[in-house]
C-alpha positions, 0 to 999 in steps of 0.5 A: 500500500502506497503511503501519502506523505503529509504536507506540514503546511496544512497542519499548523501544530505539526509545522511548529513541532517540526522546527528542526526539519527543513522538509515540507513533506513527512511520512505518516509514521514520522509525523506520528512519532513527532506528535507523540514525542513532542506532544508537550509542545502542542497547543491542543486549543489550537488544533483544527478539526482537520489536524485533530482528524489527522492525529486520530488517523495516525494513532489508529494506523501507526499507534494501534489506536493509542497515542502516548502523550506522557 
């Protein structure tokens, strides 16, 4: 199954937590890892419905339905 890379510019919080990366597109598994490991930097009040849906999809596909945020 081909994976579609994620355009960080469409997801404001993802874009912010990718402060140390220059690439615009990221593999879904890498995006999930970034959300998990940098969750403390996410402003959950600023998450758009679109980005929230992305996080839920990534957790389902790459975290087996679970996202560790601690």
